[in-house]
PAGUVEX-665478 format. One line per 5 residues: number of its first residue (from 1); their letters; for each residue x, y, z of N, C-alpha, C. Coordinates in pm, 1 decimal. Layout:
! PAGUVEX-665478
NUM = A = X Y Z X Y Z X Y Z ~ ...
This chain:
! PAGUVEX-665478
1 = MRKKN = 3565.4 -1254.0 3938.5 3578.6 -1102.1 4025.9 3756.2 -1146.8 3972.6 ~ 3835.9 -1014.7 3988.3 3944.6 -1035.8 3886.1 4082.8 -973.2 3983.4 ~ 4121.5 -1021.4 4023.0 4247.5 -919.9 4120.1 4288.8 -850.4 4069.0 ~ 4332.6 -700.8 4128.9 4381.4 -558.4 4043.8 4543.1 -532.8 4083.0 ~ 4522.8 -515.7 3957.3 4702.6 -458.4 3927.6 4749.8 -359.2 4036.7
6 = NDELH = 4915.3 -353.1 4069.4 4935.7 -253.4 4133.8 4862.7 -138.9 4091.5 ~ 4882.0 -136.6 3954.6 4825.8 27.7 3869.9 4673.9 74.2 3895.9 ~ 4600.0 -64.7 3968.2 4446.1 -20.4 3969.7 4464.2 -1.4 4149.2 ~ 4557.2 10.4 4211.9 4555.5 22.1 4320.5 4508.3 165.1 4367.8 ~ 4625.9 255.2 4310.8 4584.9 357.1 4331.9 4650.4 467.0 4449.6
11 = RPSAE = 4768.7 343.6 4468.5 4879.7 401.1 4566.8 4949.0 547.0 4568.3 ~ 4969.1 581.6 4646.5 5067.7 684.5 4594.0 5204.7 677.7 4619.8 ~ 5288.8 744.5 4582.9 5433.5 749.3 4533.8 5512.6 792.1 4694.9 ~ 5649.9 717.5 4667.1 5659.0 776.1 4805.2 5670.6 971.6 4820.2 ~ 5677.0 1024.6 4697.7 5685.6 1129.0 4697.4 5553.1 1245.6 4782.2
16 = EYASM = 5425.6 1175.1 4714.1 5284.7 1184.1 4785.7 5279.7 1118.4 4882.4 ~ 5318.6 1023.2 4952.5 5299.7 1003.3 5073.0 5343.3 1106.4 5170.1 ~ 5433.5 1142.7 5090.3 5524.4 1214.5 5280.5 5459.5 1362.0 5251.1 ~ 5389.2 1361.1 5152.2 5304.2 1501.5 5183.1 5162.9 1504.2 5247.4 ~ 5132.7 1345.9 5225.1 5007.0 1335.6 5274.8 4954.0 1351.5 5444.7
21 = GRIPV = 4855.5 1395.6 5456.8 4791.0 1348.0 5614.3 4858.5 1197.5 5683.9 ~ 4843.2 1223.1 5804.3 4866.0 1100.5 5897.1 4752.4 1076.3 5996.2 ~ 4734.2 968.8 6033.1 4647.8 977.9 6139.2 4709.0 1013.3 6289.1 ~ 4650.7 1080.3 6343.8 4703.3 1110.8 6495.2 4744.9 1015.3 6620.8 ~ 4839.2 887.3 6546.5 4907.4 779.3 6612.8 5015.1 773.7 6628.0
26 = TVVAD = 5092.8 749.1 6733.5 5220.9 697.0 6714.2 5213.2 567.0 6772.6 ~ 5303.7 478.1 6721.4 5311.8 352.9 6743.0 5460.4 343.8 6857.1 ~ 5427.4 298.0 6984.1 5553.1 283.5 7037.4 5609.1 122.0 7068.0 ~ 5693.7 104.0 7017.5 5762.1 -52.9 7017.9 5871.8 -94.2 7124.4 ~ 5859.0 -147.4 7242.9 5849.1 -140.5 7354.6 5956.6 -268.8 7345.1
31 = NIRSA = 6069.0 -270.6 7322.8 6159.4 -371.6 7331.3 6163.7 -465.9 7268.3 ~ 6089.3 -453.0 7143.9 6088.6 -530.2 7058.1 6170.4 -616.9 6974.3 ~ 6205.4 -769.8 6990.3 6331.1 -795.3 7004.9 6359.5 -852.2 6839.3 ~ 6275.9 -892.3 6757.2 6220.4 -963.5 6662.6 6284.7 -843.6 6545.8 ~ 6354.3 -804.3 6467.0 6383.5 -711.8 6337.7 6271.1 -742.1 6238.4
36 = QNVGA = 6249.7 -864.4 6225.5 6119.2 -839.3 6148.0 5999.0 -824.8 6189.8 ~ 5964.0 -855.3 6318.1 5823.1 -777.6 6363.6 5837.1 -619.5 6364.5 ~ 5941.6 -577.6 6364.0 6001.6 -432.0 6343.5 5972.0 -393.9 6254.9 ~ 5973.8 -464.3 6086.1 5975.9 -438.8 6000.1 5789.3 -441.6 5932.0 ~ 5734.3 -571.0 5997.1 5582.8 -546.2 6006.6 5517.6 -446.4 6030.4
41 = FFRTC = 5576.4 -382.3 6162.2 5524.1 -267.2 6213.4 5574.1 -105.9 6118.9 ~ 5686.0 -136.5 6026.9 5694.0 -29.1 5951.5 5591.2 -32.8 5855.5 ~ 5546.6 -150.3 5794.4 5472.2 -175.4 5652.0 5328.3 -202.7 5726.5 ~ 5342.0 -187.4 5867.3 5170.8 -154.0 5879.3 5139.8 9.2 5871.8 ~ 5211.5 49.3 5969.8 5208.0 223.7 6001.9 5197.6 251.1 5835.5
46 = DAFAV = 5280.8 222.7 5759.5 5266.1 285.9 5657.1 5129.6 282.0 5621.0 ~ 5091.6 126.6 5578.3 4930.6 206.2 5543.9 4809.5 188.7 5617.2 ~ 4854.2 228.8 5711.1 4789.6 297.5 5785.6 4775.6 445.6 5840.8 ~ 4882.4 486.4 5715.9 4933.1 633.2 5728.8 4916.5 697.1 5916.0 ~ 4994.2 622.7 6011.4 5038.6 634.5 6147.4 5145.6 771.3 6118.0
51 = EHLAL = 5126.2 825.6 6227.9 5221.2 974.9 6218.0 5370.8 884.7 6240.1 ~ 5375.9 803.8 6324.1 5549.9 822.1 6409.5 5543.0 642.4 6411.4 ~ 5653.6 643.5 6435.7 5686.2 507.5 6503.6 5839.1 539.2 6570.7 ~ 5779.0 505.3 6710.2 5881.4 500.3 6776.9 5972.9 374.3 6852.3 ~ 6118.9 385.4 6819.5 6144.0 228.0 6837.6 6234.8 244.1 6952.6
56 = CGITA = 6213.9 171.8 7105.2 6240.9 174.7 7257.5 6309.3 110.3 7252.4 ~ 6433.2 112.9 7365.9 6499.9 5.8 7400.2 6603.9 -127.6 7284.3 ~ 6576.8 -246.4 7347.0 6632.4 -316.3 7231.8 6581.7 -343.1 7110.8 ~ 6495.1 -301.6 7049.3 6409.9 -258.1 6919.7 6537.1 -239.1 6828.1 ~ 6520.7 -278.1 6686.4 6615.4 -292.6 6615.8 6539.2 -148.6 6545.8
61 = VPPSR = 6672.0 -106.4 6485.0 6610.0 18.4 6403.3 6721.7 16.8 6257.8 ~ 6642.9 44.4 6145.5 6691.6 67.1 6037.7 6806.5 172.6 6058.5 ~ 6918.4 139.4 5950.8 6918.3 19.6 5825.0 6961.8 -108.0 5876.1 ~ 6862.3 -235.4 5833.5 6876.2 -323.1 5901.5 6786.9 -462.6 5737.2 ~ 6931.4 -557.6 5730.1 6825.6 -622.2 5615.4 6719.4 -715.3 5694.8
66 = EIHKT = 6746.8 -744.4 5793.4 6609.9 -802.1 5815.1 6478.9 -710.2 5865.8 ~ 6446.6 -571.9 5919.6 6362.5 -537.2 5904.9 6356.1 -479.8 5756.7 ~ 6410.1 -447.1 5630.8 6361.0 -437.4 5530.8 6326.4 -535.9 5471.6 ~ 6353.7 -666.4 5492.5 6296.8 -801.9 5440.9 6110.4 -792.5 5446.9 ~ 6075.1 -756.7 5589.3 5918.2 -757.0 5604.7 5853.4 -586.5 5576.4
71 = ALGAE = 5970.5 -509.4 5620.6 5911.1 -340.2 5573.8 5849.9 -310.3 5395.3 ~ 5963.4 -403.2 5391.6 5965.0 -408.1 5184.1 5939.7 -210.1 5143.9 ~ 6061.4 -165.4 5241.9 6084.2 -33.5 5210.6 6001.7 91.9 5260.3 ~ 5893.0 29.2 5358.2 5805.3 126.4 5436.1 5946.4 214.1 5546.9 ~ 6028.5 115.4 5566.8 6144.4 206.0 5652.6 6144.1 354.6 5618.4
76 = TTVAW = 6168.3 314.1 5506.6 6201.4 470.4 5408.1 6076.0 613.6 5421.3 ~ 5971.0 526.7 5471.8 5796.9 649.9 5416.5 5767.6 665.1 5546.3 ~ 5780.0 593.5 5673.7 5739.0 610.1 5768.6 5849.7 695.2 5893.4 ~ 5803.3 760.3 5967.6 5864.9 855.1 6016.3 5873.7 786.1 6141.0 ~ 5996.5 766.6 6230.6 6074.8 694.0 6300.8 6111.3 744.7 6357.3
81 = SRHES = 6138.3 723.6 6532.5 6277.9 753.8 6581.5 6334.4 641.7 6720.1 ~ 6449.3 677.7 6773.0 6508.6 591.6 6871.5 6521.3 655.9 6973.7 ~ 6477.0 591.8 7072.5 6505.0 624.8 7215.8 6523.4 509.6 7338.0 ~ 6638.5 546.4 7420.8 6720.0 441.7 7466.1 6625.5 362.6 7547.6 ~ 6495.4 466.2 7592.6 6403.6 342.3 7660.8 6247.7 421.0 7688.5
86 = TAECL = 6158.5 313.0 7655.5 6043.8 323.2 7657.2 5960.0 404.9 7744.2 ~ 6016.9 445.6 7873.8 6010.2 560.7 7993.1 6011.5 685.0 7942.8 ~ 6115.0 699.4 7879.8 6171.5 875.2 7812.1 6079.8 884.8 7696.3 ~ 6074.3 770.7 7613.7 5963.5 804.1 7501.3 5805.8 860.2 7568.2 ~ 5753.5 765.5 7640.7 5664.7 793.3 7714.0 5599.6 947.1 7770.3
91 = VGLKE = 5727.9 986.2 7851.2 5739.9 1127.1 7923.6 5742.6 1217.0 7825.5 ~ 5807.8 1179.3 7691.1 5795.1 1308.1 7612.4 5634.6 1301.3 7504.3 ~ 5579.2 1214.1 7483.5 5474.8 1160.8 7434.1 5357.2 1227.0 7496.8 ~ 5386.2 1226.2 7670.1 5248.6 1256.5 7759.0 5274.6 1430.8 7735.8 ~ 5384.0 1421.5 7749.2 5402.8 1596.9 7782.6 5350.4 1673.0 7653.7
96 = RGYRL = 5375.9 1590.1 7503.6 5282.1 1679.7 7433.0 5125.9 1655.8 7372.6 ~ 5084.3 1591.9 7528.6 4934.8 1540.9 7520.7 4907.7 1426.3 7417.3 ~ 4968.8 1316.0 7418.1 4932.4 1206.4 7378.4 4833.0 1113.1 7455.0 ~ 4765.3 1035.4 7434.4 4688.9 961.5 7537.5 4752.7 826.3 7541.8 ~ 4805.4 806.6 7636.2 4912.7 657.6 7610.9 4839.0 587.9 7688.6
101 = LAVEQ = 4815.1 450.6 7557.8 4786.7 328.8 7577.2 4858.2 215.5 7580.2 ~ 4864.6 101.3 7618.4 4919.4 9.7 7629.8 4807.1 -88.7 7518.6 ~ 4867.7 -168.7 7485.9 4807.1 -292.3 7399.5 4851.0 -398.4 7483.0 ~ 4777.8 -429.6 7606.2 4835.3 -526.8 7692.4 4718.1 -642.5 7756.6 ~ 4712.3 -698.0 7777.5 4605.1 -811.3 7906.0 4667.8 -734.5 8047.0
106 = VEGAV = 4594.6 -652.4 8074.8 4603.5 -580.2 8233.3 4442.4 -573.0 8267.0 ~ 4458.2 -576.1 8417.3 4334.8 -532.5 8449.9 4258.1 -413.0 8427.3 ~ 4143.5 -386.6 8418.3 4092.8 -264.6 8406.0 4125.2 -219.0 8240.2 ~ 4135.5 -332.0 8153.7 4181.3 -308.8 7979.0 4021.5 -320.1 7937.7 ~ 4022.6 -216.4 7831.1 3869.9 -190.6 7727.1 3886.6 -291.7 7635.0
111 = TLDEF = 3869.3 -354.3 7620.7 3831.5 -451.7 7500.2 3846.1 -379.3 7381.3 ~ 3931.0 -402.5 7237.2 3904.4 -330.8 7152.0 3789.1 -300.5 7087.8 ~ 3680.9 -409.9 7094.2 3586.9 -431.0 7006.3 3490.4 -295.6 7073.4 ~ 3471.8 -251.9 7234.5 3446.4 -190.7 7293.0 3478.5 -43.0 7309.3 ~ 3634.5 -33.6 7302.1 3728.5 100.8 7286.7 3645.1 239.6 7143.9
116 = EVDPA = 3654.1 321.0 7192.1 3590.2 418.0 7147.1 3671.6 519.8 7121.6 ~ 3722.7 528.4 6984.9 3815.3 654.3 6924.2 3782.4 787.7 6917.6 ~ 3827.5 865.1 7022.4 3805.7 1013.5 7021.0 3868.2 1122.7 6892.7 ~ 3817.5 1115.9 6812.4 3855.8 1217.2 6670.1 3935.3 1312.5 6759.0 ~ 3967.3 1363.7 6813.3 4019.1 1477.3 6882.6 4063.7 1441.0 6963.1
121 = ARYAL = 4153.8 1332.7 6974.7 4297.4 1288.0 7074.7 4390.3 1294.6 6954.6 ~ 4487.9 1225.8 7050.5 4653.3 1222.1 7024.1 4671.3 1068.8 7114.1 ~ 4689.4 985.6 7048.9 4694.8 859.4 7075.8 4823.0 810.2 7053.4 ~ 4888.6 722.0 7175.2 5032.7 663.3 7169.3 4976.4 522.5 7174.7 ~ 5064.1 445.8 7117.9 5012.7 287.8 7156.5 5100.9 220.6 7154.4
126 = VFGNE = 5122.6 125.1 7267.0 5240.5 63.4 7303.6 5207.2 -61.7 7301.2 ~ 5356.2 -117.4 7237.2 5309.9 -273.0 7254.2 5450.5 -336.4 7255.3 ~ 5486.9 -415.0 7316.9 5563.7 -483.1 7403.2 5625.7 -636.4 7324.9 ~ 5702.1 -617.1 7406.8 5818.5 -771.3 7397.5 5759.6 -931.9 7393.0 ~ 5808.6 -987.0 7275.5 5719.9 -1081.5 7230.1 5709.1 -1180.3 7383.8
131 = VDGVS = 5797.7 -1183.7 7445.3 5784.3 -1283.1 7549.6 5721.2 -1211.3 7662.9 ~ 5737.6 -1109.1 7680.1 5706.0 -1071.2 7791.2 5578.6 -944.5 7828.1 ~ 5588.1 -868.9 7733.8 5489.6 -850.8 7686.4 5520.5 -682.2 7669.5 ~ 5380.0 -606.9 7702.4 5463.8 -403.3 7775.5 5523.0 -424.3 7921.3 ~ 5618.9 -384.8 7943.3 5701.5 -346.6 8067.4 5584.8 -348.3 8162.0
136 = QQAVD = 5645.9 -338.9 8252.7 5470.7 -299.0 8391.2 5526.8 -128.6 8436.4 ~ 5658.4 -97.0 8386.4 5670.9 31.7 8412.2 5582.8 116.5 8277.9 ~ 5584.9 93.7 8184.3 5513.3 103.3 8066.6 5383.8 127.5 8139.6 ~ 5315.6 7.2 8099.5 5201.6 -17.9 8162.6 5161.2 84.3 8270.4 ~ 5248.7 113.1 8391.1 5202.0 224.6 8495.9 5206.6 337.4 8448.6
141 = MCHGA = 5272.6 394.7 8327.8 5283.8 533.9 8280.7 5167.9 542.6 8171.7 ~ 5078.9 469.3 8140.4 4968.3 469.4 8059.9 4861.2 541.2 8088.5 ~ 4746.0 562.6 8026.7 4644.1 650.4 8093.2 4541.9 493.8 8094.8 ~ 4579.8 383.6 7989.4 4444.5 339.9 7986.7 4538.9 175.9 7944.1 ~ 4439.2 100.8 7918.3 4457.9 -1.8 7825.1 4358.2 -87.3 7726.0
146 = IEIPQ = 4422.0 -110.4 7621.1 4332.4 -154.3 7531.9 4352.9 -344.9 7544.7 ~ 4288.3 -473.7 7537.7 4290.9 -608.7 7512.3 4206.3 -657.9 7397.6 ~ 4278.9 -698.1 7291.0 4262.4 -755.4 7176.5 4155.0 -901.2 7243.1 ~ 4004.1 -895.3 7173.8 3922.1 -1033.2 7213.0 4045.4 -1128.3 7162.2 ~ 4016.0 -1249.3 7184.8 4082.0 -1355.7 7143.6 3955.8 -1477.7 7248.4
151 = AGTKH = 3928.0 -1569.9 7086.2 3865.4 -1672.7 7165.1 3979.7 -1825.5 7191.2 ~ 4063.4 -1811.8 7072.9 4146.0 -1928.8 7114.5 4221.9 -2021.1 7241.8 ~ 4290.9 -2101.4 7200.0 4356.2 -2153.1 7343.5 4503.5 -2098.3 7354.4 ~ 4548.7 -1992.9 7283.0 4687.1 -1906.0 7313.6 4629.1 -1789.3 7380.5 ~ 4742.2 -1774.9 7416.9 4708.5 -1608.2 7530.8 4763.1 -1490.3 7468.0
156 = SLNVS = 4820.3 -1523.2 7343.8 4830.6 -1401.6 7287.2 4869.9 -1413.7 7137.7 ~ 4862.5 -1285.2 7079.9 4863.8 -1261.9 6939.9 5052.0 -1235.3 6917.3 ~ 5089.7 -1262.2 6783.9 5239.3 -1255.7 6742.8 5257.8 -1061.8 6748.1 ~ 5294.8 -982.7 6801.7 5306.7 -856.0 6840.3 5295.0 -778.6 6679.8 ~ 5356.1 -827.7 6587.5 5340.4 -728.2 6472.0 5179.5 -776.6 6424.6
161 = VAGGV = 5135.5 -873.4 6484.3 5012.8 -913.4 6420.2 4902.0 -819.8 6465.2 ~ 4935.2 -821.2 6612.3 4859.1 -741.2 6723.8 4854.3 -556.1 6662.1 ~ 4976.8 -582.3 6643.6 4963.2 -406.2 6557.9 4859.0 -384.0 6494.7 ~ 4863.4 -457.9 6376.9 4754.5 -496.3 6261.4 4649.6 -437.6 6334.4 ~ 4583.3 -542.3 6417.4 4472.2 -542.9 6480.8 4383.2 -456.7 6530.6
166 = ALWPF = 4481.1 -391.4 6662.5 4481.0 -269.7 6695.6 4402.4 -164.4 6610.3 ~ 4542.4 -139.1 6524.5 4517.1 -4.2 6435.9 4403.2 24.8 6359.1 ~ 4402.6 -94.1 6344.2 4258.7 -100.8 6266.2 4108.6 -26.9 6294.6 ~ 4098.5 -35.8 6363.7 3983.6 36.0 6420.8 4033.8 221.8 6455.7 ~ 4143.9 273.3 6463.0 4211.0 397.0 6473.4 4199.7 401.7 6347.8
171 = FAALR = 4249.7 367.5 6271.9 4256.5 457.1 6115.2 4125.4 406.9 6067.8 ~ 4009.8 341.6 6077.5 3891.9 342.0 6013.0 3825.2 470.4 6101.2 ~ 3845.7 492.8 6224.0 3779.0 583.8 6266.0 3854.1 732.3 6268.5 ~ 3954.4 766.4 6222.4 4017.5 866.2 6159.7 4052.2 923.5 6094.8 ~ 4069.2 805.4 5951.4 4107.7 845.4 5763.6 4033.6 956.0 5717.2
176 = AALR = 3943.9 962.8 5798.9 3854.4 1055.7 5710.0 3925.5 1195.4 5711.6 ~ 4024.8 1239.5 5817.6 4111.2 1352.5 5840.2 4249.7 1367.8 5714.9 ~ 4250.1 1232.5 5680.4 4381.9 1207.5 5559.2 4290.3 1276.5 5397.9 ~ 4194.7 1315.3 5409.2 4133.4 1376.8 5314.8 4114.1 1477.2 5251.6
């Protein structure tokens, strides 16, 4: 077994990526305090061809050295917007027909392994603050919630790690639309 070099990965150029399709998923960052976590979200959104990243409240925005450190340039390829509040962002997404899902441990949450992605739906996945999680106000505005099953002693994952875990099944179910 040999590691592939970058040319063998056949990744699109920034120009090719800009004209590609996207999966119908918007990631909503609800008051994420670490700029490095924000950068990791940019990189994950780029990898999974997420249509949009909404940065809300205190969440850092580009340009930022700390974001760039983990985004590695993905902050220039992923469409993003800044919102004064998560609530304002969610109202707009709901009006545009998105199914809002908090990625959070709440009563009635569906575990990620039991969630069925509807290929006809548009989703907004809300990820929360590193200490407090998704705000109760944002949870109350969502149509439902997804919980990532865990077996260890800690009660949560790092928010950017949770982003990658939660986005994977959406990408796997929806990536056929990219071709």
